[in-house]
DRENDO-1510 file (C-alpha; in Angstrom, 1 decimal, always signed):
<recs>
REC; n; res; u; v; w
REC; 1; MET; +1.7; -0.3; +25.0 .
REC; 2; PRO; +3.0; -0.7; +21.4 .
REC; 3; ARG; +0.2; -1.1; +18.7 .
REC; 4; ARG; +1.5; -4.7; +17.9 .
REC; 5; SER; +1.2; -5.7; +21.5 .
REC; 6; ILE; -2.3; -4.3; +21.9 .
REC; 7; LEU; -3.4; -6.4; +18.7 .
REC; 8; VAL; -1.9; -9.5; +20.1 .
REC; 9; PHE; -3.4; -9.0; +23.5 .
REC; 10; ALA; -7.0; -8.4; +21.9 .
REC; 11; GLY; -6.5; -11.4; +19.8 .
REC; 12; ALA; -5.6; -13.5; +22.8 .
REC; 13; CYS; -8.9; -12.2; +24.7 .
REC; 14; VAL; -11.1; -13.0; +21.7 .
REC; 15; ALA; -9.5; -16.5; +21.7 .
REC; 16; ILE; -10.1; -17.1; +25.3 .
REC; 17; ALA; -13.8; -15.8; +25.2 .
REC; 18; ALA; -14.3; -18.1; +22.3 .
REC; 19; ALA; -12.9; -21.2; +24.2 .
REC; 20; LEU; -15.1; -20.3; +27.1 .
REC; 21; ALA; -18.0; -20.3; +25.0 .
REC; 22; VAL; -17.5; -23.7; +23.7 .
REC; 23; VAL; -16.8; -25.0; +27.1 .
REC; 24; THR; -20.0; -23.5; +28.3 .
REC; 25; MET; -22.0; -25.0; +25.4 .
REC; 26; VAL; -20.5; -28.5; +26.1 .
REC; 27; VAL; -21.1; -28.3; +29.8 .
REC; 28; VAL; -24.7; -27.1; +29.3 .
REC; 29; GLY; -25.2; -29.9; +26.6 .
REC; 30; ARG; -24.0; -32.5; +29.2 .
REC; 31; GLN; -26.4; -31.3; +31.8 .
REC; 32; ALA; -29.4; -31.1; +29.4 .
REC; 33; PRO; -31.9; -33.9; +29.8 .
REC; 34; THR; -31.9; -36.4; +27.1 .
REC; 35; PRO; -35.2; -36.7; +24.9 .
REC; 36; GLN; -36.3; -39.8; +26.9 .
REC; 37; SER; -36.6; -37.8; +30.0 .
REC; 38; LEU; -39.0; -35.3; +28.4 .
REC; 39; GLU; -42.5; -35.4; +27.5 .
REC; 40; VAL; -42.4; -34.7; +23.6 .
REC; 41; GLY; -45.5; -33.0; +22.1 .
REC; 42; SER; -46.6; -33.9; +18.7 .
REC; 43; THR; -46.7; -31.1; +16.1 .
REC; 44; GLY; -48.7; -33.1; +13.7 .
REC; 45; GLN; -45.6; -33.6; +11.5 .
REC; 46; ALA; -43.7; -36.1; +13.6 .
REC; 47; GLN; -43.0; -39.2; +11.7 .
REC; 48; VAL; -43.4; -41.6; +14.5 .
REC; 49; GLY; -45.4; -44.8; +13.8 .
REC; 50; GLY; -46.2; -46.5; +10.7 .
REC; 51; PRO; -47.0; -49.9; +9.1 .
REC; 52; PHE; -45.8; -53.0; +10.7 .
REC; 53; GLN; -46.3; -56.8; +10.6 .
REC; 54; LEU; -46.0; -58.7; +13.6 .
REC; 55; VAL; -47.7; -61.5; +15.6 .
REC; 56; ASN; -49.3; -61.3; +19.1 .
REC; 57; GLN; -48.9; -63.5; +22.2 .
REC; 58; ASP; -51.7; -65.7; +20.6 .
REC; 59; GLY; -49.7; -66.3; +17.6 .
REC; 60; GLN; -52.1; -64.3; +15.5 .
REC; 61; PRO; -50.7; -61.7; +12.8 .
REC; 62; VAL; -51.4; -58.2; +13.5 .
REC; 63; ASP; -50.5; -55.0; +11.9 .
REC; 64; GLN; -50.7; -51.2; +12.5 .
REC; 65; THR; -54.7; -51.3; +12.4 .
REC; 66; ILE; -54.5; -52.7; +16.0 .
REC; 67; LEU; -54.2; -49.1; +17.0 .
REC; 68; ASN; -57.3; -47.9; +15.4 .
REC; 69; GLY; -60.2; -46.8; +17.6 .
REC; 70; LYS; -58.3; -46.6; +20.8 .
REC; 71; TRP; -55.7; -44.6; +22.6 .
REC; 72; THR; -52.5; -46.6; +22.7 .
REC; 73; LEU; -49.3; -46.7; +24.7 .
REC; 74; VAL; -46.6; -48.4; +22.6 .
REC; 75; PHE; -43.5; -49.6; +24.5 .
REC; 76; PHE; -40.5; -51.5; +23.2 .
REC; 77; GLY; -38.9; -54.1; +25.6 .
REC; 78; PHE; -38.1; -57.7; +26.1 .
REC; 79; THR; -39.0; -60.3; +28.7 .
REC; 80; TYR; -35.6; -61.1; +29.9 .
REC; 81; CYS; -35.2; -57.3; +30.9 .
REC; 82; PRO; -34.2; -57.2; +34.5 .
REC; 83; ASP; -35.3; -53.7; +35.5 .
REC; 84; TYR; -36.7; -51.0; +33.1 .
REC; 85; CYS; -39.4; -53.2; +31.5 .
REC; 86; PRO; -41.0; -54.6; +34.5 .
REC; 87; THR; -41.1; -51.3; +36.4 .
REC; 88; THR; -42.4; -49.4; +33.2 .
REC; 89; LEU; -45.2; -52.0; +33.0 .
REC; 90; THR; -46.0; -51.6; +36.7 .
REC; 91; MET; -46.0; -47.8; +36.4 .
REC; 92; LEU; -48.3; -48.1; +33.4 .
REC; 93; GLU; -50.8; -50.2; +35.6 .
REC; 94; ALA; -50.7; -47.5; +38.2 .
REC; 95; THR; -51.2; -44.9; +35.5 .
REC; 96; LYS; -54.3; -46.7; +34.1 .
REC; 97; ALA; -55.7; -46.9; +37.8 .
REC; 98; ARG; -55.5; -43.2; +38.1 .
REC; 99; LEU; -57.1; -42.8; +34.8 .
REC; 100; GLY; -60.4; -44.4; +36.0 .
REC; 101; ASP; -63.0; -44.9; +33.5 .
REC; 102; LYS; -60.9; -43.0; +30.7 .
REC; 103; ALA; -58.6; -46.1; +30.8 .
REC; 104; LYS; -61.3; -48.2; +29.3 .
REC; 105; ASN; -60.2; -46.6; +25.9 .
REC; 106; LEU; -56.5; -47.0; +26.4 .
REC; 107; GLN; -54.5; -50.1; +25.4 .
REC; 108; ILE; -51.0; -51.1; +26.0 .
REC; 109; VAL; -48.8; -52.6; +23.2 .
REC; 110; PHE; -45.5; -54.1; +24.3 .
REC; 111; ILE; -43.2; -54.8; +21.2 .
REC; 112; SER; -40.4; -57.2; +21.9 .
REC; 113; VAL; -36.8; -56.3; +20.7 .
REC; 114; ASP; -35.7; -59.8; +21.4 .
REC; 115; PRO; -37.5; -62.0; +18.8 .
REC; 116; GLU; -34.7; -64.7; +19.3 .
REC; 117; ARG; -36.2; -65.8; +22.8 .
REC; 118; ASP; -39.4; -63.8; +23.0 .
REC; 119; THR; -42.0; -66.2; +21.3 .
REC; 120; PRO; -45.5; -65.6; +21.3 .
REC; 121; GLN; -45.9; -68.1; +24.3 .
REC; 122; ALA; -43.0; -66.4; +26.0 .
REC; 123; LEU; -44.7; -63.0; +25.8 .
REC; 124; LYS; -48.0; -64.5; +27.0 .
REC; 125; ASP; -46.4; -66.0; +30.0 .
REC; 126; TYR; -44.4; -62.7; +30.8 .
REC; 127; LEU; -47.4; -60.4; +30.6 .
REC; 128; SER; -49.6; -62.4; +32.6 .
REC; 129; ALA; -47.5; -61.9; +35.5 .
REC; 130; ASP; -49.1; -60.2; +38.7 .
REC; 131; GLY; -48.7; -56.5; +38.9 .
REC; 132; PHE; -48.8; -56.0; +35.1 .
REC; 133; PRO; -51.7; -54.3; +33.3 .
REC; 134; GLU; -54.4; -56.5; +32.2 .
REC; 135; GLY; -55.0; -56.8; +28.5 .
REC; 136; VAL; -51.4; -55.8; +27.4 .
REC; 137; VAL; -51.0; -56.7; +23.7 .
REC; 138; GLY; -47.5; -58.4; +23.3 .
REC; 139; LEU; -46.0; -58.4; +19.9 .
REC; 140; THR; -43.2; -60.2; +18.4 .
REC; 141; GLY; -42.0; -61.5; +14.9 .
REC; 142; THR; -38.9; -62.3; +12.8 .
REC; 143; PRO; -35.8; -60.1; +13.3 .
REC; 144; GLN; -36.6; -58.1; +10.2 .
REC; 145; GLN; -40.1; -57.5; +11.2 .
REC; 146; VAL; -39.1; -56.2; +14.7 .
REC; 147; ARG; -36.5; -54.0; +13.0 .
REC; 148; ALA; -39.0; -52.4; +10.7 .
REC; 149; ALA; -41.5; -51.9; +13.4 .
REC; 150; ALA; -38.6; -50.2; +15.6 .
REC; 151; ASP; -37.5; -48.2; +12.9 .
REC; 152; ALA; -41.0; -46.9; +12.3 .
REC; 153; TYR; -41.1; -45.7; +15.8 .
REC; 154; ARG; -37.4; -44.5; +15.8 .
REC; 155; ALA; -36.8; -46.9; +18.7 .
REC; 156; MET; -33.2; -48.0; +19.1 .
REC; 157; TYR; -32.1; -51.4; +20.3 .
REC; 158; SER; -28.9; -53.6; +20.1 .
REC; 159; LYS; -27.8; -57.0; +21.3 .
REC; 160; VAL; -25.2; -56.9; +24.1 .
REC; 161; GLY; -23.1; -59.9; +24.8 .
REC; 162; GLU; -22.9; -63.4; +23.3 .
REC; 163; GLY; -24.3; -66.8; +24.1 .
REC; 164; GLU; -27.3; -67.6; +26.4 .
REC; 165; GLY; -26.6; -64.6; +28.8 .
REC; 166; TYR; -26.9; -61.9; +26.3 .
REC; 167; THR; -29.0; -58.9; +27.0 .
REC; 168; MET; -30.7; -56.3; +25.0 .
REC; 169; SER; -30.1; -52.5; +25.2 .
REC; 170; HIS; -33.1; -50.4; +23.9 .
REC; 171; SER; -34.6; -47.0; +24.1 .
REC; 172; LEU; -37.3; -46.3; +27.0 .
REC; 173; VAL; -39.7; -44.0; +25.4 .
REC; 174; ILE; -43.4; -44.9; +25.7 .
REC; 175; TYR; -45.1; -43.6; +22.5 .
REC; 176; LEU; -48.8; -42.3; +22.9 .
REC; 177; MET; -50.9; -42.8; +19.8 .
REC; 178; GLY; -54.3; -41.6; +19.0 .
REC; 179; PRO; -57.5; -43.5; +17.9 .
REC; 180; ASP; -56.5; -42.6; +14.4 .
REC; 181; GLY; -53.2; -44.5; +15.1 .
REC; 182; ARG; -51.1; -41.3; +14.7 .
REC; 183; PHE; -48.5; -40.1; +17.1 .
REC; 184; ARG; -49.7; -37.8; +19.9 .
REC; 185; GLY; -46.7; -37.6; +22.2 .
REC; 186; SER; -44.2; -39.6; +24.4 .
REC; 187; LEU; -43.8; -40.4; +28.0 .
REC; 188; ALA; -40.6; -41.0; +29.9 .
REC; 189; HIS; -40.5; -44.5; +31.5 .
REC; 190; ASP; -39.9; -43.0; +34.9 .
REC; 191; ILE; -42.4; -40.1; +34.7 .
REC; 192; GLY; -44.7; -41.8; +37.5 .
REC; 193; PRO; -48.4; -42.7; +37.2 .
REC; 194; VAL; -49.7; -39.0; +38.4 .
REC; 195; ARG; -47.8; -37.1; +35.8 .
REC; 196; GLY; -48.3; -39.8; +33.2 .
REC; 197; ALA; -52.0; -39.8; +33.8 .
REC; 198; GLU; -52.1; -35.9; +33.6 .
REC; 199; ILE; -50.5; -36.1; +30.1 .
REC; 200; ILE; -52.6; -38.8; +28.6 .
REC; 201; GLU; -55.9; -36.9; +30.0 .
REC; 202; ARG; -54.6; -33.8; +28.4 .
REC; 203; HIS; -53.9; -35.6; +24.8 .
REC; 204; MET; -57.4; -37.3; +25.2 .
REC; 205; ALA; -59.1; -33.8; +25.8 .
REC; 206; ARG; -57.5; -32.6; +22.7 .
REC; 207; GLY; -58.7; -35.5; +20.6 .
</recs>
């Protein structure tokens, strides 16, 4: 085979190999689980959490010091959520049951991403429903306050639709914060009570 033909053939092989490598990376990337489906361990450097100014379901102003002294599961959602929010809260109730006495030092903080509809009273009525954990702290505020809190936790949300029938798209991560108010790790909303309790216990043991 002439030298020119050999070089052309070799070049074509390299191009094909490169293309296959790119396709492989794309396919693998699509198959890889998203961060929400994984437990994310804290390295001590994660910039998750921070100052916020909100009000609870009793209309009382609260800030990030509400996390101090207890282990806390922070979850962003809204009361009109048709599926993920109620199922997540139900899962957390079962998780606390599996933790037994250790759940006494664990609180759940539910931060609304829908301040337009989620007044303190709306949160209070919603969180008192049967099947949800007792003592959940519901937080809301002005749109600016809610956005600042979500940004601190790197939580994403957006309004979908117009008029009274709009809904909210939001991230589903559950953030585990230590008694010092610092991020320890995160749980997927669908991890289940058995695995969720195991992860929380492991972080509690580490302190």
